[in-house]
C-alpha positions, 0 to 999 in steps of 0.5 A: 635297096628299099627300106622296110616300111614303118607300121605302128600298131597300137593296141599291142597289148591286146587280143588282135594287135598282140597277134598283130605285130609278130606277123608284120615282122614275119611280113618285112616291116619295121614296127613301132608299138603305141603302149600306155604300159611298156613294161607290159610288154618286157616279157612278149617274144617281140619286145626287142625287135619293136621300137615300143613308144610310150604313149596315148590316143588321149594324149595328142602330143604323145600321138604326134611324137609316135606318127614320125616317119610313120608308112602304115597306122592299125587303129586296134583300140577300143573301149571294150568295157568302158564306163561313163562317157566312153564314146566322147572319150573314143571320138577324141581319141578318133580325132587326134588320130585324123589330124596326127597322121594327116600331118605326118604324111602316113600313106595307110590307116587299117581300122579294124571295126565291127560288123552291125546291122544297116539302119537301126538302133546301135548298141553304144559300143558298136555305134562307138565303133562306126563313129571311129571308122567315119573319123579315121575315113574322113581324115584325108589318109587312105583307110581301110575300115575292116568291120568284122563281127565275132573272132574265133581264136584261143583265148578270144573274149567270143571264144570264151564265152561261146566254150563256158557256156557250153561247157558248164550248161546241160541245159540251155536256158538262153536269150532269143538272140540264140537264134538270130545268125552270126558269120564268124570270122577265125582270129587267123583270117582277120591276122590275114586280112589286116597284113595284106590291108597294108598293101591295098591301094591308095584310091581305096578308102572305104569299110570292107565286111569280112567273116568266114565261110560259115553262118550259122545260129549262135545256137548252132556255134554253141555246138558246134564248139560241143562236138570238137570238144567231145562233148554232147550236143546242148538242148537250147530254149531261147527266152525271150524273157532274158533281156541283153542286161539279164543275159549278161548278168548270166553270163558273168556268173557262170563264165569267166567274162566280167559283165563289163566285158559281157555287156557289149558283146552281148549288145552286138547280139542283139541283131544278125552280125553277117556279112553284107558284101564281101567285096575285099575279095577283090583287092585281097585273096583269100588266104591259101586253103581258103578262109577257115570254117568255123568248126576247124576254127574251134579246133584250131583254138583247142589245140591251141589251149591244149598244147599252152600256146595261147599268144594272146588272150581276153585276159589281157584287157584292161578292168574296168575299176580296178587298180592300175598304177603300180604299188608305190615304193616303201618310202613312199607309204610315209603319211599313208594308211596301209595295212600288210600281212608279212609271213615267212618261211624256211625250207629245205628245198632249193629256191628254184624249186620254190620259185617254180611252186609260186611261179604255179601259183593259180588257175589249176593249181590253186592259191595253196589254202583253204579253198572254199574261202577262195571260191567263195570270194571269187563268187562274190566278186562275180555277183558285183560285176568283178572278173571272179577267180575263174578267168585262170592264167594263159600258161600253167607253168610260166607267168609274165608281166602283165598276164592275168592270174584268176583275179589278181594281175602280174604287176612285177616279175623277176624270174626266179626270185620275186613275183608280184601280184595286183588286185582287180577283183572288187575291194575297197582299195587297193590290194598287192601280193607278193611272194619271194623266193631267196636262197639260204646259206644252208642250201635251203631257201626262204619264203617271203610273202607280204600282202599290201592293202590301201584301204579307200575311206572308211569302207576299206579299212571296215573291209580289212577288218571284217576279213582280218580273221581269215589272214591267219588261216588263209595267208598261214596257210598259204606260206606253209602249203607253198614251202611243204609243195616246194620240199615234196618236189626237191624231194622227188626231184632227187629220188627220181636221179637216184640220190640215196639221201633226198634233199630234205631227208629226215627234215620235217616240212614246217607247219 
């Protein structure tokens, strides 16, 4: 009996890679993933079905280890929010991959790049994607470099930008590129091509343009979304004064997409973004039922969002400039400047009820204190190019390690008892927020809350003391309202169960 082929997926913590892995498993592949932070995959449903290897494309040694025995290599890593000389870094990573797959005897490389105009000057991000594709095509290992434009799916950056621009603005002053032609493709069709590309004949070593059945102007895409979302179509005025830089600031302010991600997206929209060929049809049949039309792709994405079934999201992407190292353990704090705000509350509510409130924090539920202050802090973060408070959360009821949560990210979650969030807002230092639910002997629970801040330089120290007066309101309010909400929920559950003496009856909630 022939052993299953082994596929190595890079970018498995990202939007496309996180969706590709389970589809490769369904197609009968053994799957290995190469990730910088394996902890981010701890809670994904397929984690136990794959081989997880810690490493980085920039680390040639870890890459050589990861590719041993691999048949198909999926290159799905891009520096969307890259700063500095990211082009050189991506070129170096691509050369590492080219050498590693050639030495290891890999039989197929599948790369996902971007549609781009023939000739003319490209944006740095598109130019980098083209360069990576060329390096892989010259590796000596048969490579399929798929080139896609705007990807439409629940949680995709392009879809979220369209959605928020259309939802927020009843009238849209827009850059002149809203008149450019775009050939969007549904994320399900991208994944279909990625899986099937593993079976291309060995002599195939080339680029393939992939796109959906519709060629639309960007403005038509926004109004197509409006119709599917039950909104009135938006009047759109193309303004030549909105340069790409100004447009990225505009997108940063009116959508949850941070400036670092908006810039490469907008730069790619400066020209028509359509396929120049559809040669892939000669090797891979269209998906059953045909390629997905744009409005159906939007309808499917909205349905996934409504059902809370968003598999992966742009929110999962690393935020440039944000703290990415985990919180050092307490003994390591010795000799370091660290500021703490610690709160503790007791509540008659059981620990499981308290935990439900903790795990449901953020997004539509808010932060349980001084909402104006949180909104202002989120707006300030957007002004300086941060993610802001409107990034929300993928699920309204469950959190997983690595999930984005407004301007925080879940660094650690011990379900039922402990949650640690790492700040991704623009702050002069590193900030964490911890919440813990512990059962108490009387049947209630204890709520512990700890804000931790490691200042960076004088600016960090001044920042902490400048916001210190607000902490008494914000953090006290959080602790009080979280325990009150848990108590009210416990009483409601007890009443619905027909109890004659609801949990916490006769006890006044703290605060």
